[in-house]
N, C-alpha and C positions, 0 to 999 in steps of 0.2 A: 504494499499500500504506500503510495506516495502522498505524504501530508501537504495541505495548503501551506503558503506562508502566513505565520502568525505574528502579530506584534506583541510587546510585552504585556500590553493591557489584556490581550485575549487570554493570558494564562490565568486569570482570576475567575474561578469557578463559582464564586459566591455571587458574582454580579453578571455572570454570563446570561444570555437570552436562551431559553429553552424552547424549541420550536414546538407548535401547536401539536404536531404528529407524535410528539414522545409519549403521550398518554393515550394513544389510539386503540390500544387492546389488540392490535394486530398480532403480537406475539403472545398474549395470554395476559394473565393477571398476576400481580406482585403484591403480596402482604407488605404493608409498609407500617412498622411498629414505632409508634412514638412513646419511646421508653419512658421518658420522664412523666408523661402524663399516665402511663400505665401503673407505674410505681408510686405515684402521689399518695401521701397519706398513710402509706404502710409502715409497720415497724421495720427496724433495721434487718431482723431475720426474715421477715416475709418478703422484703424488697430483695434481699439476696437470693432467696428461693425462687421467687418469680422470675427474676432476671436470669437465674441459672436454668430454669426451665426453659425459657424462650430462647436462651443462646444454643443449649442442646437440641431443641426442636429445629431451630433455624439451620444447624448443621446437617440434620437429616434431610430436611426439605430443600436444601440447596446442593444436595450430594450430585445430583445430575443435571441441574440446571437452575436458573434463578427463579426463587419462589417467595423468598422473605428478605426484606432489608430492615435494619434496625436503626433508627435515628436516636442517638444518646449524646455522643460527643459533637463539639461544635463542628468539628472539621468533616463528620459524616455528611452534612450537606454539601461540602465542596466536592467530595467524591462521588455523592450521589448525582449531582449535577453534570460532572465530567462523563459519567456513564450514559449520560442521556442528552448531551448538548449537540449531538450530530446523529444522522440516522444510521451509520455504521456502528454506533456504540453499543455496548452490551445491553443497556436496560430501555434503550430507545424502543417505543411500541408496546409497552407494558401499561396496562391499566392499574392504577393503584387501588388497593383495598386496605383502607387505613383502619389501625387497631390502637385505642388510646385507653382502653379500660377493660375490666375482666370481662364484662358481657360480651364486648366485641371480639375478645381473645376466643372466648368459648364458642361463640357464634360462628366464627370463620375457621377456627383450628380444633373445635372440640371432637369432630370426627377422626381427624388425624391422631390426636391424643389418645383417644379410646383404642384406635386401630394399633397404636404402638405399645401401649401398656406403659407400666411404671416399673423403676427399680428404685427401692426405698434405701436411702444411706442413713447411716446411725450417727446422730449427733454425739453419742458418747464415744465413738471411734471416728473422729473427723477425717482420717484418711480414706473412709469409704466413699467420700463424695468423688474422689480421684478414680477409685476402683469403678464407681457407678458410671463415671464419664467414659471410662474405657468400655465398659459394658454397652453403653449407649451406641458408641461408635461401631461395635461388632454386632450386637443383637437388636439394636434399635430401641430399647426400653428407655423411657425418660427418666432422668434423676430428680428425686424428689425427697427432702428431709422427712424422715418418719415422723408422724403426729405433729408436724407443722400445720399451719394455716392453709398453705397451698395443698398439702397432702389431703386436708380435709374436705376442701373444696372439689378437688378432682375425684375423690372417691364418691362425694354426693353426686357428682356429675356422671358417674358410671365407668371411670377410668378402672382398669384392672391391675392388681399388683403381680408382676411377673416375677419379681424377685425381691426379697426382703433381706436386707443385709444386717437387720438389728439382732445383735446377740450371737452373730456368727463368728466372731473373732474375740478369743479369750486369751490369746498370748500363750497357748499350749504348745504351739510350734516353735516359736524363737524366743519367747519370754517377752513379746512385746505385742500388745493388740495391733498397734499401728503397723508394725513390720509384717505381721501375720496376714494383714489385708494384701499388701504388695506380693508376698509370696504365694498367696492364693490366686492372685491375678497373673502372675507369671504362668503358674501351672495351667490355669484354665483359659487363658486368653492371648499370652504373648504371641504364639504361633499364628494367631488369627489377626494380628495388628499390622499396621503399615511398617515394614521393615526400615524405611528410610526417613520416618518423622515420629517423634514422640514429643510428650509435653511434661514440662517440669514446672509445676505451678502451685501455688499455695493452695492447701487443702481447706476444709471448712472449718478449721480451728477458729474460735471466737477470739476476737482482738482484745478481750478483756476476760475478768472473771465472770462477767455477766454472760450467761450462754445466749449464742446467736447475735453477738454484737459485731457489726461490719461497717463502720462509720464512713467508708471510703470505697465504694464500689469500683472507681476507676483503679485502685490499687489492689483489689482483691482478685484479680484475674478471672472475674465472672465472664466478662464478654469474650474472652480469648477462647472460651471452650467451644465456640461453634466450629472453628476450624479443626480443632483436634477431633471432634466427633465427625465431621465430614471426611477426614482424611483417617479415620479409624486408628488413632494414635493410642499407645500405651501412655498413661498419665501417672504422674508420682510427685512426691514432695517428701525428701529425706535430707538428713544432715550430711555434709560431706566429711565430717570429723569423726574421728573414732578415739579421741583423747578427752571428750567430755560427754556428758549425758545431754541430749537435747531438751531444750526447755519444754517442748510440747509432750515429751514421754520420758520423765525424769526416772521412773521405775525400771526401765529396761535394762538389761545387762549392758555394761559399757561396750560401746562399739557395734551394737545391733543395727543401728540405723545405717552406718557406714557398709557393714557386711551385706545388708539387703540391697543398698544402692549398687555395689559391685555385682551382685547377683543379677540385678536388672540389666546392667550394662552387658554382662557376659551373655545372657539370654538375648539381648537385642542384637548382639554381634553374631550369634548363633542363627538368630532368625533371619538375617540377611545373608547367611553362609560366608560371612567376612568379606563380602562384595561391597564396594561403594561407601559412601558416607551417610551417616544418619544426622538429620537435622533435628535438635532438642529445642523446641520452642518454650521459652521462659527463662527465668533467672532466679537465682538464690533470693529467698524473701526475706532479706536483711532487715527490713523494717519491722518484721513481725517475729522472726525466728533466727537462731543458729549464729548471732553476732553480739558485739558488745552493745549494739545499739538498743536502747532501752533496758540494758542490763540482762540480755536473754543469751548471753554466751560470753566466752573469754576471747575469741578471735574477732579481729577487725572486719569491717564490711568488705574492703577491697581484698584483705587476705582470704576471706571465705569464698568471694567471687573467684579469686585465683585457684583456689583449691579445687573448686567445682569444675573449672576450665581444665585443670590439670588431670582430673578423673575422666572427664569427656574425651580429652585428646587421646589417652591411652587405649581407647575403645573405638577410634575413627568416628567420633562425633563432633559436630560443630554446634555452636550456640546461637540461637536467634535470641539475642539478649534483651528481651522485653523487661528492663529493670524498673523497679519501684520509682515513683515520681510521675512516669508516664507510661506505665506498663499496660494500662487498659487498651484493648483494641477489638472492636466490633466488625462483623460482615465479612471477614476473611474466607469464610465458607462461600461466599458469593464472589468475592474479588477474585478468587483463585481461579474462577471461570473465564476471566477476561482473557481474550486471545491476543498474544504478543506476536510481533513480526518474527520472521526467521533470524534477523540480525538488525543491529542498530549502528549507527555511525556517530562516534565520538567527535568533538571539535578538534581541528587542526592546530598543533602548536605554532606559534608565530615564527620560529626560527631565528633567534637572538644569536648573535656572536659574543663570545666571552670577551670581557674587557677586564685588564688589570685595573684594581683600584676599587672595584665595584664589590658589594656585598649582595649576594642574591638569597632571597627569602621565598621559601614555598610555606604556605598555610595550609595545613591539613583541615578540612572542613568535616569534623565528626560530631558526634559518635553516631553513626548510622549502621550499626551492626544489629539493630533491633527494628522488626516491622513496624512496632508499635510507635517508636520514636520517629521512624522515618515518615509514617503516615500522617502523624501528627504535625510534624514541623515542615514538611515540603510545601503545604499550602501557605504558611506564614513566610517562609524564605523566597520562594519562587514567585511571589507576588510583591516582594520589597522592591520599591522603586530603584534602589541602588544596585540590583542585580544586573549584571552585564557591564559595568562601569570599571570593575578590576577583576583580575583572574582570580577565579575560585575553582579550587580542586574538590570536588565533592566525593566523599567517600561512602557511597551507597553500596553496602555489600551486595554483590549481584545475585547470591542465592536466594536473597529475600524475594526475587521476583517469582518465586513459586507461590508464596503467600500473598503478595500484593504487586501482582503483575501490573496492575493499572497505573501504580505509581511510577514505574520504569517507563512505560509508554509515554505517560504525561512529560516527565523530565527530559526526555529526548526530543519530543515534540516541541517543547517550549524552551529549549536550551538556546543561549546566546552563543556567540563565538568566543565569549569569555567564561563560559561555564565547561569545565572538564571533568570527566568521570573517572575515578580511580578506584582500586580496590581498597577496602577499609581493614579493620583488624578481624582476622589475620589473613586475608584473602577473601575467598568465598566462604565466609563463616569464620566465627570467632572460636579459636583453639590455640593451645600452645604447640606450634609446629614441631619443636624438637621431641615432643612426646610421641611423634610418629615413628621416630626412629628406634631399632633394636640397639641394645637390649631395653626393652619397655618395663619400667617399674610399674606396680600395681596390678597390670593386666598380664604381663608375660606373654603377649600376643605377638604374632609375626608383624613386620613392618607395614605400616599403614601410608608409606610415602606415596606409593603408586595411586592408591585410592584417593589421596587428597590432591595429587597434582592432576589427575584426570578430571576431577571434580571441579577444580579451579580453572583449569583450561576450558572446559566447556562453557562457564559462565563469562569468562574473560572474552573467548572468542565471540560469543553472541553479542556482547555489549561494547565490542572493540576497546576492551581494556588491556593495557599492557604495562602498567606500573601500579604498585602497592604502596599506601601512603603510611601504613603504620602496622607493625608485627608486633603482638604482645607474646612473650615466651615465658610467663610467670616470673619466677625468681630466677630463671636460667638466662645467661647471656648466650644469644644464638651463635652457635659454632659455624665454621665453613660449611659443613654439611647441609645445615638448614638454609644457609644463604644459597648454596648452589641448587636447592630444589627450587626456590623461587625463581631462579634464572630460567627455568623450564617453562613457566607460564606469565612471568612478570619481568620480560627482558629489558624493559625501559626504566628499570630501577626499582628499588624497595627501600624503605625506611624502617629501621628496627628500634625498638625501645632500648635494648642493648645488644651489643655484639662482643664476641670474644676478640682480644687483641687490643693494641694501642692505636689511637688515632680514630677509630671510630668511623671510618670509611674506607672504601676500596672498590675493587672489582673482582668478580668471581664469575666464570663461566659466561663473561661477555657482559654481564649485568652490573651495573654500579649500584653501590649501596651506601647508606649513610646511618649513623645512629641518630635518633630524634634528639634535638637539642633540649627541649623542655616543653611541658604544657603551659600555655600562656593565658588561658582564659575560658572560662564557661559562661552560660548564659547569665546574664545579670552584670557582667563586667561593662565598664564604660569604654568608650573609644580611646579616651585619655589614658587611662590605665592600661589599656592593651598597647597603645602606642609606646608608653614609657618602659615596658617590659622588653619591646623588640629593640628600641634604642640602646637600653642598657647593655643587651646582650651583643648585638650585631654592629653597632656603631664603633666600638674599640677593635674590631675584626677578630681580635684573639688568635691570630696566625690561621685564620680560615676565611674563606669567602663564601661559604655555603651554610645557610642557616634553615633548618627544618623545625617548625613549631606545630604543636597540636592545639586546635581549638575545639571547644565542644558546644554545640548548638548556638553558635554565634550567627547573627543576621548579616546579610550583606552590607545593611547600612552601617552597622558598627565596624565591619572590616574595612570599608571603603573610607569612613572617616578617620580611622586609625591609619591606614596607609597615607592619607593626606597629610596627618600631623608628622608622621615619620619622614616623609619627603621634605617637608619644610624645614626640619632639623638637619636631615643628611640626604641630600639628593642623589648620592651615590648608593643608597640602598634601594635595591631594585626587587619589586615583588613580581614573581613568576609562577606560573602552573607548574604541577609536578613533573610533566613530561619535559619542559623547558629546563627545569632545575637539574635533571640529571643529564640532559644534553649538554648543558654548559659544564658540568662537572666532567664530562668525557673530554669536552674541547680543553679544559684546563689540564686534563691529566696528559693530553697528547701534545701539548706545547712544545 
């Protein structure tokens, strides 16, 4: 498909004009759920339960085609409009059937609910909600909290209980009710789940001593369940630590959570027969469990993230890191149906010539290793009036295109010549790449290098990416073997958090690489503060002409203003895209 030429103003899907034919009904009907209206006036537990029911039902309804869209987050409107603003778009031609209250939900979806039946999860063992989500994806039963208000309404309506998990798990297998849930799910469901997708999301544990308290549905991973159901994912939530008891199950034998975690990883590896990569959607629930935050553990938040990544990496898994703060994401069961082109074309680098006396700065635009963060912030940053005025290297992990394909079509449609797309951490998915090499601690498995290399090469080729902007290797400094692996799919350069050896830069396998200088700012920093950090580091040169900085969720306006401040202080500091950055490094090296 050849796209028409768009102006920057066209990229704003909040204000785009939707053609009259978008609601024609030619393609059928689409349930449109006004979630805030549906949940209005409900208690915390009831809102959680009803949102969970709708999300899981949505995953089933959208499995083979678009049948339900949920409007809850502000940016949902943006993507809904994008899916309808032209006749070729996925949702153009569907008549909307709006659902905004219980009566409308049961009137329009009641027969479907009764046809599927229910799986009851046990609030006394909160892990059962994740097992119930797995069951839903495989058997189609809809998860409901036992003896909650939603449960009572649905039973009165005539829904049948197909599986009741209440009292099923007493800890007799592992010494932990929580872990027994997952051991049962491995035995009965793992071989029927998707071998290349899993979910690691917060279970139904209450956020306080009060039962059923969930004050922030955005960060409760409720809406994320639709995709996990649609893709028949194995879903779990366990601590990655074996040296302390988890706060949500303090009576278990020490190390039982970790032991069960590793059993799930091994079973998943065997489920795909050791072939390919598994994407694990979700993130350590640091805001509720397993970390020092709120006194819920002894390990730090980032430390726990890195431990989680360490484990996944040893089993050829990458993280789709929906981290708390912005972890909620709805509608991916529908978004995944969006048809992508076979290939996309990146912007062309301008072709600068290296000049002595200049300092060259590459700004990594992250962190977009999570579908939730990417879907939320693209509508803000791609409608920013400063986008296109300065070179921006956007690190949207390309493997996310399976879960949010419409975002990738959108960014390539509306890119300017100053928008460049690069691989984020740590390529096509977040892992610790050195954990792919033998001998592999934790798992003892054969090398995963070829699995990951082929996985990255596929996505890099499809999206015309040949440079990686940030590689995290946990507490490890990346050795030459890891750097060489990146040369196979990222030949135009790679930036590492840490590398073995002095100097922090060089060339391996024809690919130039560099150590990241530092993180210089995340959302909330001012342009002046950002500029001062760059000037402090790059202005003295410090025996180098090349400076790579990581930014997190910064807007084009903040970046553009900071660049202007820096240039007024030192006009010999030159800001370039990632591809030009490494081309200039090669030019310098060959002088």
